[in-house]
mmCIF file as Biopython writes it, N, C-alpha, C and O atoms, coordinates in Angstrom:
data_model
#
loop_
_atom_site.group_PDB
_atom_site.id
_atom_site.type_symbol
_atom_site.label_atom_id
_atom_site.label_alt_id
_atom_site.label_comp_id
_atom_site.label_asym_id
_atom_site.label_entity_id
_atom_site.label_seq_id
_atom_site.pdbx_PDB_ins_code
_atom_site.Cartn_x
_atom_site.Cartn_y
_atom_site.Cartn_z
_atom_site.occupancy
_atom_site.B_iso_or_equiv
_atom_site.auth_seq_id
_atom_site.auth_asym_id
_atom_site.pdbx_PDB_model_num
ATOM 1   N N  . MET A ? 1  ? 100.089 118.070 130.801 1.0 0.0 1  A 1 
ATOM 2   C CA . MET A ? 1  ? 100.356 116.682 130.485 1.0 0.0 1  A 1 
ATOM 3   C C  . MET A ? 1  ? 100.898 115.988 131.733 1.0 0.0 1  A 1 
ATOM 4   O O  . MET A ? 1  ? 101.721 116.552 132.454 1.0 0.0 1  A 1 
ATOM 5   N N  . SER A ? 2  ? 100.435 114.771 131.983 1.0 0.0 2  A 1 
ATOM 6   C CA . SER A ? 2  ? 100.836 114.010 133.165 1.0 0.0 2  A 1 
ATOM 7   C C  . SER A ? 2  ? 102.007 113.097 132.849 1.0 0.0 2  A 1 
ATOM 8   O O  . SER A ? 2  ? 102.067 112.507 131.770 1.0 0.0 2  A 1 
ATOM 9   N N  . SER A ? 3  ? 102.934 112.978 133.781 1.0 0.0 3  A 1 
ATOM 10  C CA . SER A ? 3  ? 104.094 112.100 133.598 1.0 0.0 3  A 1 
ATOM 11  C C  . SER A ? 3  ? 103.960 110.825 134.419 1.0 0.0 3  A 1 
ATOM 12  O O  . SER A ? 3  ? 104.938 110.106 134.622 1.0 0.0 3  A 1 
ATOM 13  N N  . HIS A ? 4  ? 102.740 110.541 134.895 1.0 0.0 4  A 1 
ATOM 14  C CA . HIS A ? 4  ? 102.517 109.344 135.707 1.0 0.0 4  A 1 
ATOM 15  C C  . HIS A ? 4  ? 102.301 108.130 134.814 1.0 0.0 4  A 1 
ATOM 16  O O  . HIS A ? 4  ? 101.525 108.174 133.859 1.0 0.0 4  A 1 
ATOM 17  N N  . ALA A ? 5  ? 103.001 107.044 135.142 1.0 0.0 5  A 1 
ATOM 18  C CA . ALA A ? 5  ? 102.843 105.789 134.392 1.0 0.0 5  A 1 
ATOM 19  C C  . ALA A ? 5  ? 101.605 105.051 134.899 1.0 0.0 5  A 1 
ATOM 20  O O  . ALA A ? 5  ? 101.231 105.178 136.065 1.0 0.0 5  A 1 
ATOM 21  N N  . ALA A ? 6  ? 100.978 104.285 134.020 1.0 0.0 6  A 1 
ATOM 22  C CA . ALA A ? 6  ? 99.823  103.476 134.402 1.0 0.0 6  A 1 
ATOM 23  C C  . ALA A ? 6  ? 100.293 102.067 134.741 1.0 0.0 6  A 1 
ATOM 24  O O  . ALA A ? 6  ? 101.147 101.509 134.052 1.0 0.0 6  A 1 
ATOM 25  N N  . PHE A ? 7  ? 99.735  101.495 135.801 1.0 0.0 7  A 1 
ATOM 26  C CA . PHE A ? 7  ? 100.120 100.175 136.269 1.0 0.0 7  A 1 
ATOM 27  C C  . PHE A ? 7  ? 98.902  99.269  136.358 1.0 0.0 7  A 1 
ATOM 28  O O  . PHE A ? 7  ? 97.768  99.742  136.426 1.0 0.0 7  A 1 
ATOM 29  N N  . TYR A ? 8  ? 99.143  97.971  136.358 1.0 0.0 8  A 1 
ATOM 30  C CA . TYR A ? 8  ? 98.115  96.974  136.612 1.0 0.0 8  A 1 
ATOM 31  C C  . TYR A ? 8  ? 98.740  95.909  137.494 1.0 0.0 8  A 1 
ATOM 32  O O  . TYR A ? 8  ? 99.956  95.891  137.685 1.0 0.0 8  A 1 
ATOM 33  N N  . VAL A ? 9  ? 97.924  95.033  138.026 1.0 0.0 9  A 1 
ATOM 34  C CA . VAL A ? 9  ? 98.410  93.990  138.933 1.0 0.0 9  A 1 
ATOM 35  C C  . VAL A ? 9  ? 98.328  92.638  138.239 1.0 0.0 9  A 1 
ATOM 36  O O  . VAL A ? 9  ? 97.307  92.290  137.645 1.0 0.0 9  A 1 
ATOM 37  N N  . GLN A ? 10 ? 99.422  91.877  138.322 1.0 0.0 10 A 1 
ATOM 38  C CA . GLN A ? 10 ? 99.473  90.510  137.790 1.0 0.0 10 A 1 
ATOM 39  C C  . GLN A ? 10 ? 100.181 89.650  138.816 1.0 0.0 10 A 1 
ATOM 40  O O  . GLN A ? 10 ? 101.169 90.071  139.418 1.0 0.0 10 A 1 
ATOM 41  N N  . CYS A ? 11 ? 99.678  88.454  139.012 1.0 0.0 11 A 1 
ATOM 42  C CA . CYS A ? 11 ? 100.324 87.520  139.935 1.0 0.0 11 A 1 
ATOM 43  C C  . CYS A ? 11 ? 101.455 86.798  139.216 1.0 0.0 11 A 1 
ATOM 44  O O  . CYS A ? 11 ? 101.329 86.439  138.045 1.0 0.0 11 A 1 
ATOM 45  N N  . CYS A ? 12 ? 102.550 86.589  139.918 1.0 0.0 12 A 1 
ATOM 46  C CA . CYS A ? 12 ? 103.660 85.808  139.375 1.0 0.0 12 A 1 
ATOM 47  C C  . CYS A ? 12 ? 103.175 84.369  139.244 1.0 0.0 12 A 1 
ATOM 48  O O  . CYS A ? 12 ? 102.646 83.813  140.206 1.0 0.0 12 A 1 
ATOM 49  N N  . PRO A ? 13 ? 103.345 83.751  138.070 1.0 0.0 13 A 1 
ATOM 50  C CA . PRO A ? 13 ? 102.885 82.371  137.896 1.0 0.0 13 A 1 
ATOM 51  C C  . PRO A ? 13 ? 103.687 81.351  138.698 1.0 0.0 13 A 1 
ATOM 52  O O  . PRO A ? 13 ? 103.259 80.205  138.840 1.0 0.0 13 A 1 
ATOM 53  N N  . THR A ? 14 ? 104.842 81.751  139.223 1.0 0.0 14 A 1 
ATOM 54  C CA . THR A ? 14 ? 105.676 80.828  139.987 1.0 0.0 14 A 1 
ATOM 55  C C  . THR A ? 14 ? 105.436 80.933  141.495 1.0 0.0 14 A 1 
ATOM 56  O O  . THR A ? 14 ? 105.165 79.929  142.153 1.0 0.0 14 A 1 
ATOM 57  N N  . CYS A ? 15 ? 105.535 82.143  142.037 1.0 0.0 15 A 1 
ATOM 58  C CA . CYS A ? 15 ? 105.404 82.292  143.490 1.0 0.0 15 A 1 
ATOM 59  C C  . CYS A ? 15 ? 104.036 82.819  143.921 1.0 0.0 15 A 1 
ATOM 60  O O  . CYS A ? 15 ? 103.695 82.763  145.103 1.0 0.0 15 A 1 
ATOM 61  N N  . GLY A ? 16 ? 103.252 83.331  142.971 1.0 0.0 16 A 1 
ATOM 62  C CA . GLY A ? 16 ? 101.910 83.803  143.287 1.0 0.0 16 A 1 
ATOM 63  C C  . GLY A ? 16 ? 101.827 85.204  143.861 1.0 0.0 16 A 1 
ATOM 64  O O  . GLY A ? 16 ? 100.732 85.687  144.148 1.0 0.0 16 A 1 
ATOM 65  N N  . ARG A ? 17 ? 102.957 85.864  144.033 1.0 0.0 17 A 1 
ATOM 66  C CA . ARG A ? 17 ? 102.935 87.224  144.570 1.0 0.0 17 A 1 
ATOM 67  C C  . ARG A ? 17 ? 102.284 88.180  143.589 1.0 0.0 17 A 1 
ATOM 68  O O  . ARG A ? 17 ? 102.447 88.047  142.377 1.0 0.0 17 A 1 
ATOM 69  N N  . ARG A ? 18 ? 101.546 89.141  144.119 1.0 0.0 18 A 1 
ATOM 70  C CA . ARG A ? 18 ? 100.918 90.160  143.279 1.0 0.0 18 A 1 
ATOM 71  C C  . ARG A ? 18 ? 101.957 91.224  142.951 1.0 0.0 18 A 1 
ATOM 72  O O  . ARG A ? 18 ? 102.577 91.804  143.842 1.0 0.0 18 A 1 
ATOM 73  N N  . LEU A ? 19 ? 102.133 91.469  141.665 1.0 0.0 19 A 1 
ATOM 74  C CA . LEU A ? 19 ? 103.134 92.425  141.202 1.0 0.0 19 A 1 
ATOM 75  C C  . LEU A ? 19 ? 102.458 93.608  140.524 1.0 0.0 19 A 1 
ATOM 76  O O  . LEU A ? 19 ? 101.509 93.430  139.761 1.0 0.0 19 A 1 
ATOM 77  N N  . ARG A ? 20 ? 102.934 94.788  140.794 1.0 0.0 20 A 1 
ATOM 78  C CA . ARG A ? 20 ? 102.454 95.999  140.138 1.0 0.0 20 A 1 
ATOM 79  C C  . ARG A ? 20 ? 103.339 96.210  138.907 1.0 0.0 20 A 1 
ATOM 80  O O  . ARG A ? 20 ? 104.540 96.450  139.033 1.0 0.0 20 A 1 
ATOM 81  N N  . ILE A ? 21 ? 102.734 96.119  137.713 1.0 0.0 21 A 1 
ATOM 82  C CA . ILE A ? 21 ? 103.498 96.146  136.470 1.0 0.0 21 A 1 
ATOM 83  C C  . ILE A ? 21 ? 103.064 97.333  135.626 1.0 0.0 21 A 1 
ATOM 84  O O  . ILE A ? 21 ? 101.871 97.589  135.464 1.0 0.0 21 A 1 
ATOM 85  N N  . CYS A ? 22 ? 104.029 98.047  135.096 1.0 0.0 22 A 1 
ATOM 86  C CA . CYS A ? 22 ? 103.763 99.181  134.219 1.0 0.0 22 A 1 
ATOM 87  C C  . CYS A ? 22 ? 103.177 98.670  132.901 1.0 0.0 22 A 1 
ATOM 88  O O  . CYS A ? 22 ? 103.669 97.687  132.347 1.0 0.0 22 A 1 
ATOM 89  N N  . VAL A ? 23 ? 102.133 99.330  132.397 1.0 0.0 23 A 1 
ATOM 90  C CA . VAL A ? 23 ? 101.491 98.877  131.164 1.0 0.0 23 A 1 
ATOM 91  C C  . VAL A ? 23 ? 102.450 98.888  129.971 1.0 0.0 23 A 1 
ATOM 92  O O  . VAL A ? 23 ? 102.202 98.206  128.976 1.0 0.0 23 A 1 
ATOM 93  N N  . GLU A ? 24 ? 103.515 99.634  130.056 1.0 0.0 24 A 1 
ATOM 94  C CA . GLU A ? 24 ? 104.505 99.660  128.973 1.0 0.0 24 A 1 
ATOM 95  C C  . GLU A ? 24 ? 105.176 98.304  128.782 1.0 0.0 24 A 1 
ATOM 96  O O  . GLU A ? 24 ? 105.738 98.040  127.719 1.0 0.0 24 A 1 
ATOM 97  N N  . TYR A ? 25 ? 105.125 97.434  129.804 1.0 0.0 25 A 1 
ATOM 98  C CA . TYR A ? 25 ? 105.773 96.123  129.732 1.0 0.0 25 A 1 
ATOM 99  C C  . TYR A ? 25 ? 104.845 95.012  129.231 1.0 0.0 25 A 1 
ATOM 100 O O  . TYR A ? 25 ? 105.274 93.862  129.128 1.0 0.0 25 A 1 
ATOM 101 N N  . LEU A ? 26 ? 103.594 95.327  128.921 1.0 0.0 26 A 1 
ATOM 102 C CA . LEU A ? 26 ? 102.662 94.309  128.425 1.0 0.0 26 A 1 
ATOM 103 C C  . LEU A ? 26 ? 103.244 93.595  127.207 1.0 0.0 26 A 1 
ATOM 104 O O  . LEU A ? 26 ? 103.719 94.238  126.270 1.0 0.0 26 A 1 
ATOM 105 N N  . GLY A ? 27 ? 103.204 92.258  127.225 1.0 0.0 27 A 1 
ATOM 106 C CA . GLY A ? 27 ? 103.717 91.455  126.123 1.0 0.0 27 A 1 
ATOM 107 C C  . GLY A ? 27 ? 105.212 91.199  126.173 1.0 0.0 27 A 1 
ATOM 108 O O  . GLY A ? 27 ? 105.740 90.461  125.341 1.0 0.0 27 A 1 
ATOM 109 N N  . ARG A ? 28 ? 105.897 91.791  127.126 1.0 0.0 28 A 1 
ATOM 110 C CA . ARG A ? 28 ? 107.351 91.598  127.252 1.0 0.0 28 A 1 
ATOM 111 C C  . ARG A ? 28 ? 107.667 90.602  128.368 1.0 0.0 28 A 1 
ATOM 112 O O  . ARG A ? 28 ? 106.866 90.389  129.278 1.0 0.0 28 A 1 
ATOM 113 N N  . SER A ? 29 ? 108.840 90.003  128.277 1.0 0.0 29 A 1 
ATOM 114 C CA . SER A ? 29 ? 109.310 89.131  129.355 1.0 0.0 29 A 1 
ATOM 115 C C  . SER A ? 29 ? 109.772 90.008  130.504 1.0 0.0 29 A 1 
ATOM 116 O O  . SER A ? 29 ? 110.516 90.970  130.314 1.0 0.0 29 A 1 
ATOM 117 N N  . ILE A ? 30 ? 109.320 89.659  131.693 1.0 0.0 30 A 1 
ATOM 118 C CA . ILE A ? 30 ? 109.743 90.385  132.893 1.0 0.0 30 A 1 
ATOM 119 C C  . ILE A ? 30 ? 110.173 89.373  133.946 1.0 0.0 30 A 1 
ATOM 120 O O  . ILE A ? 30 ? 109.933 88.174  133.810 1.0 0.0 30 A 1 
ATOM 121 N N  . GLN A ? 31 ? 110.810 89.875  134.996 1.0 0.0 31 A 1 
ATOM 122 C CA . GLN A ? 31 ? 111.289 88.998  136.059 1.0 0.0 31 A 1 
ATOM 123 C C  . GLN A ? 31 ? 110.655 89.405  137.380 1.0 0.0 31 A 1 
ATOM 124 O O  . GLN A ? 31 ? 110.634 90.584  137.734 1.0 0.0 31 A 1 
ATOM 125 N N  . CYS A ? 32 ? 110.138 88.414  138.109 1.0 0.0 32 A 1 
ATOM 126 C CA . CYS A ? 32 ? 109.561 88.655  139.427 1.0 0.0 32 A 1 
ATOM 127 C C  . CYS A ? 32 ? 110.672 89.110  140.370 1.0 0.0 32 A 1 
ATOM 128 O O  . CYS A ? 32 ? 111.727 88.480  140.453 1.0 0.0 32 A 1 
ATOM 129 N N  . ARG A ? 33 ? 110.427 90.186  141.062 1.0 0.0 33 A 1 
ATOM 130 C CA . ARG A ? 33 ? 111.465 90.698  141.969 1.0 0.0 33 A 1 
ATOM 131 C C  . ARG A ? 33 ? 111.575 89.877  143.252 1.0 0.0 33 A 1 
ATOM 132 O O  . ARG A ? 33 ? 112.509 90.059  144.032 1.0 0.0 33 A 1 
ATOM 133 N N  . HIS A ? 34 ? 110.619 88.975  143.468 1.0 0.0 34 A 1 
ATOM 134 C CA . HIS A ? 34 ? 110.643 88.155  144.681 1.0 0.0 34 A 1 
ATOM 135 C C  . HIS A ? 34 ? 111.343 86.812  144.467 1.0 0.0 34 A 1 
ATOM 136 O O  . HIS A ? 34 ? 112.232 86.438  145.232 1.0 0.0 34 A 1 
ATOM 137 N N  . CYS A ? 35 ? 110.928 86.081  143.405 1.0 0.0 35 A 1 
ATOM 138 C CA . CYS A ? 35 ? 111.482 84.740  143.195 1.0 0.0 35 A 1 
ATOM 139 C C  . CYS A ? 35 ? 112.383 84.645  141.965 1.0 0.0 35 A 1 
ATOM 140 O O  . CYS A ? 35 ? 112.979 83.600  141.704 1.0 0.0 35 A 1 
ATOM 141 N N  . ARG A ? 36 ? 112.479 85.734  141.216 1.0 0.0 36 A 1 
ATOM 142 C CA . ARG A ? 36 ? 113.329 85.824  140.012 1.0 0.0 36 A 1 
ATOM 143 C C  . ARG A ? 36 ? 112.816 85.017  138.817 1.0 0.0 36 A 1 
ATOM 144 O O  . ARG A ? 36 ? 113.542 84.850  137.837 1.0 0.0 36 A 1 
ATOM 145 N N  . ALA A ? 37 ? 111.578 84.513  138.881 1.0 0.0 37 A 1 
ATOM 146 C CA . ALA A ? 37 ? 111.002 83.783  137.739 1.0 0.0 37 A 1 
ATOM 147 C C  . ALA A ? 37 ? 110.790 84.761  136.580 1.0 0.0 37 A 1 
ATOM 148 O O  . ALA A ? 37 ? 110.456 85.927  136.792 1.0 0.0 37 A 1 
ATOM 149 N N  . VAL A ? 38 ? 110.985 84.278  135.375 1.0 0.0 38 A 1 
ATOM 150 C CA . VAL A ? 38 ? 110.771 85.088  134.180 1.0 0.0 38 A 1 
ATOM 151 C C  . VAL A ? 38 ? 109.455 84.649  133.530 1.0 0.0 38 A 1 
ATOM 152 O O  . VAL A ? 38 ? 109.212 83.455  133.352 1.0 0.0 38 A 1 
ATOM 153 N N  . PHE A ? 39 ? 108.619 85.615  133.182 1.0 0.0 39 A 1 
ATOM 154 C CA . PHE A ? 39 ? 107.339 85.342  132.548 1.0 0.0 39 A 1 
ATOM 155 C C  . PHE A ? 39 ? 106.930 86.539  131.711 1.0 0.0 39 A 1 
ATOM 156 O O  . PHE A ? 39 ? 107.552 87.599  131.782 1.0 0.0 39 A 1 
ATOM 157 N N  . VAL A ? 40 ? 105.879 86.369  130.916 1.0 0.0 40 A 1 
ATOM 158 C CA . VAL A ? 40 ? 105.412 87.440  130.035 1.0 0.0 40 A 1 
ATOM 159 C C  . VAL A ? 40 ? 104.358 88.265  130.768 1.0 0.0 40 A 1 
ATOM 160 O O  . VAL A ? 40 ? 103.430 87.716  131.361 1.0 0.0 40 A 1 
ATOM 161 N N  . ALA A ? 41 ? 104.510 89.581  130.722 1.0 0.0 41 A 1 
ATOM 162 C CA . ALA A ? 41 ? 103.544 90.480  131.337 1.0 0.0 41 A 1 
ATOM 163 C C  . ALA A ? 41 ? 102.270 90.467  130.512 1.0 0.0 41 A 1 
ATOM 164 O O  . ALA A ? 41 ? 102.277 90.817  129.332 1.0 0.0 41 A 1 
ATOM 165 N N  . ARG A ? 42 ? 101.165 90.056  131.151 1.0 0.0 42 A 1 
ATOM 166 C CA . ARG A ? 42 ? 99.864  89.987  130.473 1.0 0.0 42 A 1 
ATOM 167 C C  . ARG A ? 42 ? 98.796  90.567  131.389 1.0 0.0 42 A 1 
ATOM 168 O O  . ARG A ? 42 ? 98.824  90.379  132.605 1.0 0.0 42 A 1 
ATOM 169 N N  . ASP A ? 43 ? 97.869  91.263  130.787 1.0 0.0 43 A 1 
ATOM 170 C CA . ASP A ? 43 ? 96.735  91.780  131.541 1.0 0.0 43 A 1 
ATOM 171 C C  . ASP A ? 43 ? 95.771  90.629  131.767 1.0 0.0 43 A 1 
ATOM 172 O O  . ASP A ? 43 ? 95.221  90.109  130.796 1.0 0.0 43 A 1 
ATOM 173 N N  . PRO A ? 44 ? 95.542  90.207  133.009 1.0 0.0 44 A 1 
ATOM 174 C CA . PRO A ? 44 ? 94.680  89.061  133.269 1.0 0.0 44 A 1 
ATOM 175 C C  . PRO A ? 44 ? 93.240  89.277  132.812 1.0 0.0 44 A 1 
ATOM 176 O O  . PRO A ? 44 ? 92.515  88.302  132.612 1.0 0.0 44 A 1 
ATOM 177 N N  . GLU A ? 45 ? 92.813  90.501  132.646 1.0 0.0 45 A 1 
ATOM 178 C CA . GLU A ? 45 ? 91.449  90.782  132.216 1.0 0.0 45 A 1 
ATOM 179 C C  . GLU A ? 45 ? 91.314  90.856  130.702 1.0 0.0 45 A 1 
ATOM 180 O O  . GLU A ? 45 ? 90.217  91.077  130.188 1.0 0.0 45 A 1 
ATOM 181 N N  . SER A ? 46 ? 92.417  90.672  129.985 1.0 0.0 46 A 1 
ATOM 182 C CA . SER A ? 46 ? 92.375  90.787  128.527 1.0 0.0 46 A 1 
ATOM 183 C C  . SER A ? 46 ? 91.772  89.554  127.873 1.0 0.0 46 A 1 
ATOM 184 O O  . SER A ? 46 ? 91.330  89.614  126.726 1.0 0.0 46 A 1 
ATOM 185 N N  . GLY A ? 47 ? 91.749  88.430  128.596 1.0 0.0 47 A 1 
ATOM 186 C CA . GLY A ? 47 ? 91.216  87.196  128.027 1.0 0.0 47 A 1 
ATOM 187 C C  . GLY A ? 47 ? 92.215  86.470  127.151 1.0 0.0 47 A 1 
ATOM 188 O O  . GLY A ? 47 ? 91.875  85.449  126.554 1.0 0.0 47 A 1 
ATOM 189 N N  . GLU A ? 48 ? 93.446  86.971  127.058 1.0 0.0 48 A 1 
ATOM 190 C CA . GLU A ? 48 ? 94.472  86.299  126.257 1.0 0.0 48 A 1 
ATOM 191 C C  . GLU A ? 48 ? 94.907  85.024  126.963 1.0 0.0 48 A 1 
ATOM 192 O O  . GLU A ? 48 ? 95.109  85.033  128.178 1.0 0.0 48 A 1 
ATOM 193 N N  . PRO A ? 49 ? 95.055  83.920  126.220 1.0 0.0 49 A 1 
ATOM 194 C CA . PRO A ? 49 ? 95.516  82.684  126.845 1.0 0.0 49 A 1 
ATOM 195 C C  . PRO A ? 49 ? 96.992  82.768  127.200 1.0 0.0 49 A 1 
ATOM 196 O O  . PRO A ? 49 ? 97.772  83.462  126.548 1.0 0.0 49 A 1 
ATOM 197 N N  . GLU A ? 50 ? 97.344  82.059  128.225 1.0 0.0 50 A 1 
ATOM 198 C CA . GLU A ? 50 ? 98.755  81.971  128.602 1.0 0.0 50 A 1 
ATOM 199 C C  . GLU A ? 50 ? 99.494  81.125  127.580 1.0 0.0 50 A 1 
ATOM 200 O O  . GLU A ? 50 ? 98.995  80.080  127.163 1.0 0.0 50 A 1 
ATOM 201 N N  . ASN A ? 51 ? 100.653 81.556  127.182 1.0 0.0 51 A 1 
ATOM 202 C CA . ASN A ? 51 ? 101.443 80.791  126.230 1.0 0.0 51 A 1 
ATOM 203 C C  . ASN A ? 51 ? 102.736 80.288  126.853 1.0 0.0 51 A 1 
ATOM 204 O O  . ASN A ? 51 ? 103.696 79.978  126.148 1.0 0.0 51 A 1 
ATOM 205 N N  . ASP A ? 52 ? 102.753 80.209  128.164 1.0 0.0 52 A 1 
ATOM 206 C CA . ASP A ? 52 ? 103.926 79.716  128.868 1.0 0.0 52 A 1 
ATOM 207 C C  . ASP A ? 52 ? 104.080 78.232  128.546 1.0 0.0 52 A 1 
ATOM 208 O O  . ASP A ? 52 ? 103.178 77.449  128.843 1.0 0.0 52 A 1 
ATOM 209 N N  . PRO A ? 53 ? 105.196 77.827  127.947 1.0 0.0 53 A 1 
ATOM 210 C CA . PRO A ? 53 ? 105.379 76.419  127.577 1.0 0.0 53 A 1 
ATOM 211 C C  . PRO A ? 53 ? 105.220 75.468  128.756 1.0 0.0 53 A 1 
ATOM 212 O O  . PRO A ? 53 ? 104.734 74.351  128.579 1.0 0.0 53 A 1 
ATOM 213 N N  . ARG A ? 54 ? 105.615 75.880  129.937 1.0 0.0 54 A 1 
ATOM 214 C CA . ARG A ? 54 ? 105.471 75.016  131.112 1.0 0.0 54 A 1 
ATOM 215 C C  . ARG A ? 54 ? 103.999 74.759  131.409 1.0 0.0 54 A 1 
ATOM 216 O O  . ARG A ? 54 ? 103.608 73.643  131.752 1.0 0.0 54 A 1 
ATOM 217 N N  . GLU A ? 55 ? 103.194 75.801  131.273 1.0 0.0 55 A 1 
ATOM 218 C CA . GLU A ? 55 ? 101.759 75.656  131.516 1.0 0.0 55 A 1 
ATOM 219 C C  . GLU A ? 55 ? 101.130 74.741  130.473 1.0 0.0 55 A 1 
ATOM 220 O O  . GLU A ? 55 ? 100.276 73.919  130.804 1.0 0.0 55 A 1 
ATOM 221 N N  . LEU A ? 56 ? 101.548 74.878  129.211 1.0 0.0 56 A 1 
ATOM 222 C CA . LEU A ? 56 ? 101.022 74.033  128.149 1.0 0.0 56 A 1 
ATOM 223 C C  . LEU A ? 56 ? 101.385 72.572  128.381 1.0 0.0 56 A 1 
ATOM 224 O O  . LEU A ? 56 ? 100.561 71.685  128.155 1.0 0.0 56 A 1 
ATOM 225 N N  . VAL A ? 57 ? 102.602 72.314  128.827 1.0 0.0 57 A 1 
ATOM 226 C CA . VAL A ? 57 ? 103.034 70.943  129.105 1.0 0.0 57 A 1 
ATOM 227 C C  . VAL A ? 57 ? 102.231 70.360  130.263 1.0 0.0 57 A 1 
ATOM 228 O O  . VAL A ? 57 ? 101.799 69.210  130.194 1.0 0.0 57 A 1 
ATOM 229 N N  . LEU A ? 58 ? 102.027 71.131  131.316 1.0 0.0 58 A 1 
ATOM 230 C CA . LEU A ? 58 ? 101.256 70.631  132.456 1.0 0.0 58 A 1 
ATOM 231 C C  . LEU A ? 58 ? 99.816  70.321  132.066 1.0 0.0 58 A 1 
ATOM 232 O O  . LEU A ? 58 ? 99.250  69.327  132.520 1.0 0.0 58 A 1 
ATOM 233 N N  . ARG A ? 59 ? 99.220  71.169  131.225 1.0 0.0 59 A 1 
ATOM 234 C CA . ARG A ? 59 ? 97.857  70.893  130.762 1.0 0.0 59 A 1 
ATOM 235 C C  . ARG A ? 59 ? 97.810  69.597  129.948 1.0 0.0 59 A 1 
ATOM 236 O O  . ARG A ? 59 ? 96.889  68.793  130.093 1.0 0.0 59 A 1 
ATOM 237 N N  . ARG A ? 60 ? 98.819  69.409  129.089 1.0 0.0 60 A 1 
ATOM 238 C CA . ARG A ? 60 ? 98.856  68.204  128.260 1.0 0.0 60 A 1 
ATOM 239 C C  . ARG A ? 60 ? 99.030  66.955  129.124 1.0 0.0 60 A 1 
ATOM 240 O O  . ARG A ? 60 ? 98.402  65.930  128.858 1.0 0.0 60 A 1 
ATOM 241 N N  . VAL A ? 61 ? 99.866  67.029  130.143 1.0 0.0 61 A 1 
ATOM 242 C CA . VAL A ? 61 ? 100.054 65.903  131.065 1.0 0.0 61 A 1 
ATOM 243 C C  . VAL A ? 61 ? 98.725  65.566  131.740 1.0 0.0 61 A 1 
ATOM 244 O O  . VAL A ? 61 ? 98.357  64.397  131.853 1.0 0.0 61 A 1 
ATOM 245 N N  . ASP A ? 62 ? 98.011  66.597  132.186 1.0 0.0 62 A 1 
ATOM 246 C CA . ASP A ? 62 ? 96.703  66.369  132.802 1.0 0.0 62 A 1 
ATOM 247 C C  . ASP A ? 62 ? 95.744  65.692  131.835 1.0 0.0 62 A 1 
ATOM 248 O O  . ASP A ? 62 ? 94.989  64.801  132.224 1.0 0.0 62 A 1 
ATOM 249 N N  . GLU A ? 63 ? 95.775  66.119  130.561 1.0 0.0 63 A 1 
ATOM 250 C CA . GLU A ? 63 ? 94.904  65.504  129.551 1.0 0.0 63 A 1 
ATOM 251 C C  . GLU A ? 63 ? 95.257  64.030  129.361 1.0 0.0 63 A 1 
ATOM 252 O O  . GLU A ? 63 ? 94.373  63.175  129.301 1.0 0.0 63 A 1 
ATOM 253 N N  . LEU A ? 64 ? 96.553  63.741  129.267 1.0 0.0 64 A 1 
ATOM 254 C CA . LEU A ? 64 ? 96.984  62.370  129.016 1.0 0.0 64 A 1 
ATOM 255 C C  . LEU A ? 64 ? 96.700  61.452  130.192 1.0 0.0 64 A 1 
ATOM 256 O O  . LEU A ? 64 ? 96.291  60.305  130.007 1.0 0.0 64 A 1 
ATOM 257 N N  . LEU A ? 65 ? 96.914  61.951  131.393 1.0 0.0 65 A 1 
ATOM 258 C CA . LEU A ? 65 ? 96.665  61.132  132.579 1.0 0.0 65 A 1 
ATOM 259 C C  . LEU A ? 65 ? 95.178  60.998  132.831 1.0 0.0 65 A 1 
ATOM 260 O O  . LEU A ? 65 ? 94.686  59.922  133.168 1.0 0.0 65 A 1 
ATOM 261 N N  . GLY A ? 66 ? 94.468  62.103  132.663 1.0 0.0 66 A 1 
ATOM 262 C CA . GLY A ? 66 ? 93.025  62.099  132.863 1.0 0.0 66 A 1 
ATOM 263 C C  . GLY A ? 66 ? 92.635  61.353  134.122 1.0 0.0 66 A 1 
ATOM 264 O O  . GLY A ? 66 ? 93.477  61.092  134.981 1.0 0.0 66 A 1 
ATOM 265 N N  . PRO A ? 67 ? 91.384  61.015  134.233 1.0 0.0 67 A 1 
ATOM 266 C CA . PRO A ? 67 ? 90.973  60.218  135.387 1.0 0.0 67 A 1 
ATOM 267 C C  . PRO A ? 67 ? 91.475  58.778  135.199 1.0 0.0 67 A 1 
ATOM 268 O O  . PRO A ? 67 ? 91.132  58.100  134.230 1.0 0.0 67 A 1 
ATOM 269 N N  . LEU A ? 68 ? 92.277  58.349  136.136 1.0 0.0 68 A 1 
ATOM 270 C CA . LEU A ? 68 ? 92.834  56.992  136.059 1.0 0.0 68 A 1 
ATOM 271 C C  . LEU A ? 68 ? 91.774  55.975  136.442 1.0 0.0 68 A 1 
ATOM 272 O O  . LEU A ? 68 ? 91.151  56.070  137.499 1.0 0.0 68 A 1 
ATOM 273 N N  . GLU A ? 69 ? 91.580  55.000  135.561 1.0 0.0 69 A 1 
ATOM 274 C CA . GLU A ? 69 ? 90.592  53.947  135.820 1.0 0.0 69 A 1 
ATOM 275 C C  . GLU A ? 69 ? 91.322  52.709  136.332 1.0 0.0 69 A 1 
ATOM 276 O O  . GLU A ? 69 ? 92.398  52.370  135.840 1.0 0.0 69 A 1 
ATOM 277 N N  . PRO A ? 70 ? 90.742  52.043  137.310 1.0 0.0 70 A 1 
ATOM 278 C CA . PRO A ? 70 ? 91.395  50.844  137.841 1.0 0.0 70 A 1 
ATOM 279 C C  . PRO A ? 70 ? 91.432  49.739  136.788 1.0 0.0 70 A 1 
ATOM 280 O O  . PRO A ? 70 ? 90.490  49.560  136.015 1.0 0.0 70 A 1 
ATOM 281 N N  . VAL A ? 71 ? 92.536  49.009  136.778 1.0 0.0 71 A 1 
ATOM 282 C CA . VAL A ? 71 ? 92.699  47.889  135.854 1.0 0.0 71 A 1 
ATOM 283 C C  . VAL A ? 71 ? 92.105  46.653  136.498 1.0 0.0 71 A 1 
ATOM 284 O O  . VAL A ? 71 ? 92.412  46.362  137.654 1.0 0.0 71 A 1 
ATOM 285 N N  . SER A ? 72 ? 91.250  45.902  135.774 1.0 0.0 72 A 1 
ATOM 286 C CA . SER A ? 72 ? 90.644  44.700  136.360 1.0 0.0 72 A 1 
ATOM 287 C C  . SER A ? 72 ? 91.435  43.475  136.027 1.0 0.0 72 A 1 
ATOM 288 O O  . SER A ? 72 ? 91.070  42.374  136.438 1.0 0.0 72 A 1 
#
């Protein structure tokens, strides 16, 4: 039996650094060791959407602002 843990790579959503994360932490909140940002460990290849409230707010702002049309 092997005692080696399995890891995957995920980029920190705040600083963009590539982090090696143990699969045991999938779905849990973790902290980037570089910038100290807290985020949920997700496998980027799983196809699961990000549920980070900050990301959802930014997407909504983009939707509301949309392409700005000049006022005549």
